[in-house]
N, C-alpha and C positions, 0 to 999 in steps of 0.2 A: 374743486373745478373738477372733472373729467380731463382726459388725455386729447386732446382735437383728433375729429372725426372728419371722414368726407363730404359734409352737409358744405356745400358754395356754391346757393343759386344766384344766379343774375340777380339785382334788383329790379323789381319793376317788370315781369315775368310772370304771367300767372301758369302756373303749372297744377295739372290735374292729379290729384292723389287717392281720388275715388270717386265714382258715378256723381255725385252731390257735390265733391270737395275740391275747390280749387286757393292755392295758396299763390301770395304774393309776396316780396318781402321786400321790406321798407329798407330805404341810404341810409341807416343809421348805425351799423356799425361799431363795436365799443368793448370794452373788457368786459361790459355789465352786461351789452344786447346779445354780444355774439356777433352774427352777419348778419343782424337787425333783427327789427321787429315783421311778426309773423302774422300778415293781414290774410284772413280765408274769407272767401264769398262761397255763401251756399246755397243749392238750389240750380234749378237750369228756366225758372223763368222768373219768378219775382224771387232777388236772388237776398238773402240777408247775409250782414258783410258783418265778421267779429273779431273788431280789434281794430279799425284802422289804422291804428299806429299816431304818430307825431306830426305836426301841424309843417305839410313838407308840399310844394306843389306839384313838382313832379310825381310822390309818392300817388298825391290824390288822380291826379292826372294818368295811371297806370291803374288804377281800381276804375275809371269810369271805362277808361279803352278799352280794359277787360269784356266788359259786357256787350253780347254779343244782339242782332237785330231782334226786338222783340222782346227781349231781357229788362228788365229796371230792378234797382234797389229796391226794398219795400221795407226794411227793417236795419236799423245798424244798430249791433248790440256790443258792448265794454266791459272785459272782464273784472279791469279795475282801473281806478285815477291813477297812472303814473305816467307823465307825458312821452312816453315812449310808446302807448299804449291809445288813451282814448283825444288828444287833442284834437285830434283830424274828425273827432265824429261830428261836432259843430257844422262848420263849412260844408263837410260830405252831405249833411242833412239840409242846410239850405240848398246846396246843387242839385237832390234829388227828391226832396220832399220826404222824408222818410223818416221814422222818430227816431231817438237814440232810446235806448231800452240799457238799463243797469240797478243791482243792486239797491245805489242810492247816491248821495254826491260824494264828494272824498274823504269826508267825515262819518258816512255811516257805517256803522258795522264792528264799531270798536267797542274792546268788552268793558266791562267796570273797570276794571284792573289798568286799560289802556287811556282810558276815560280821565282817572284822577292823576295817570303821571305825566298828561297830556297838560292838565290843568294846573300842577306843578310848575311846568315849562322848564325840568330842570332835569329831560332826558335825552336831549338833542331830539335827532331825527327830521323827517319832515325832506329825503333827497327825493329827487325827482318826482314828488306831489303836483298833481295839476289840480290843484287848487282851485279854481273858477270851476272845475265839472259838477254840473249839473244834471239828468239826463232828463231825458221830457216821460218818460214811462218807468217807475220802480217796478221791478221784478220780485214776487216774494218766490222765497224756495219752495222746489216744486211744479212751478207756475212752468207751463208749458206753452210754447209760441208755434203756431204751424203758416208756413205757405201751401202751394197747393201742393208738392210735393218731398215738403222737409218737415222736421215737429223736431224743435230746440224743448230741454226740458231745463232749465234753471236752476244750480247746485249753488246753494251758499257755501263757499268756500272759503274762510278767514284764515290770513295766519302769513303769507307773505303778507298781505293789505284787508284792511279791516271790510272793503267791499267788491272782495273779489268774488266772485262769479265763476264757477266752469258751467259748461253746456253739452249734454248730453243729447247727439244724433244717432238713435238706434246701438250701434256698438259702437260708435267712434266719443269720441269725449272731446272737449277744448278747452285744454286745464290750465290754459292761461299761464301765469308762471310761480304757481302754485307746485308742479310737477315737470321738468324739464331730464333732457336725456344727456345733455351738455354741461352742465354744474347742475347745485343746488341753491335752492330759492336764497335771493335775500330779504333777513328779518329782521327788521330795522321798527324796534319801538319809535313812539305809540303805534305809526303805521303797521306796522307785523305786529304780531303775536305768537310764538312758539308754543304755548300752551294751544290756541286753535289750531297751530297750522299741524300739530303731530296728530291732533282729532281728526282734521280733515283728510290727512292721507290716509290715515286710519278709514274713514269712512269712504274717502274712492275706491282703495281697497273692498273695500264689501259689494263694489258695483259692478252688471256685468261689462266688461269694455274691452276691444279687443286690439285697440289703437288709441294714441293719448296725440293732439294736435295741441302741440306748447306755444307760447307765443313767441319764443326766442329756439332755432334753431330744428333739429329734423325731428319726423316723429318717432313715439315714443311705442317699439312694436309690441313690447315685453311688459305693457303697465304695472302687473301683479308685481315682477322681477322690481322694477325699478321703484315702485313704493317700499316694499322691500326692503332695497339698500337705503331709502330717504330715510326709515326710521334707524333703521339699526344704527346708519350713518352719524344721525343725532343722539342718538342714544350713545354712541361713543363719542360724541365732541362733550358730553355730558359728564360722561365718566374721566376723561381726558381734564377735563376742566377741576374737576373734585380734585382728583390728583393733585392736581396743581397747588392746591388749595392747602393743600397737604402740611406744605412748603410755609405756610403764613397768608395774610392777607394779603390780596392785589386787587388791581385795576380791570378793569374787562380789555384795554388796551396793553398793560403786561402782559396779561393772559393770554392775548390773538399775538402776539408779539412771539412766548414761547413756544405755540401750539402750532399759531401754522408757519412753522420753520419753511416748508416749499410752495408757499407762495407768490403768486405777482407782489411786487411790491406796492402796484395800482391799487392791489384788492386787497390792502390790509386795512383801510378805514373800514369797508363794508364787512371783513371778516371780526372786527372789533364790534362795529355791528354785531352781527349774528349770536358773538363771545354774551354782547350786554344782556340778548334778550335770552341766551339760557340762564344767565345769572337770576334773572328778573322772577321764571317759571322756578326756579331752585327758590329763592328767597317765600316765594307764594307758598309752595310744600315743604317751607320750614330748614330745608338741606343747609341755607347760605342765610347770612345775617348782612347788609351793607353796615357801612358806619357812619351813624348819623339818617339822614334823609336819601332815601334812592335818587340817586345820581347819576348821569353820564359817568363821570370821573369817581365813582365811589369805589374806596377800598372793601373788598367781601371778604367776610370771613367760615370756614367751613362750620358746620354745628355739627354731623354726624359723619 
């Protein structure tokens, strides 16, 4: 996690970020959501809502109250099926008639490796998953959806979550929980996949964007620098894990306790899941090997 910044908006208040983009922060602050989920309103007549957020009556009322005369919600986009991003999509759709658009249901987009681990049932995961989520319209990679004054391009960016989409609006990009400024993303298998996370970050680094609008926290105004940091941070974490394993086999929980020494104790379970994601990635690259079947509590041995 990064040092605290001065991002402290009032929940429920629509704040203009650019001529076409407004943000409303949901009233769900926590160690994992920071100040709350960012809901974005895009457009000036037909409004695209990105990440309606948790199922909360006050937040839904705030979204609807942000509509000026002559405006209507025409589309509801969801970056991924976590409980702090997607549950309000269906009630908002029922209230407005707007369809819900996403990559797929809550379990879409998992890599073959993550599907195998999920089927085995020994890897844990499932934190905060909106298992009932199903969109009205599934968006393919690169598909574009337009309103009178906006066009959003869907970019499949798995890593934090299998069905994670980012949306590009000109030089602005809505990065969901893949890229945030206040913290690095949770990657918890089988819902998240570190191999995919690194590939998605590298992909976004190659795209032109001057500003990222994340799922939590302030806009990222230097996205290339932030992506470079996130990639180097993960590589450094990998190095720390391999160094720790030089002393002998260890579990993800033991490694997290050893490596994340300055982490808020409330976040240590999430840190353990991140370490497990690294260990699974390293297993796939034959850098480590688990004792027996790969489980959440497996002890891993360094091979090189």
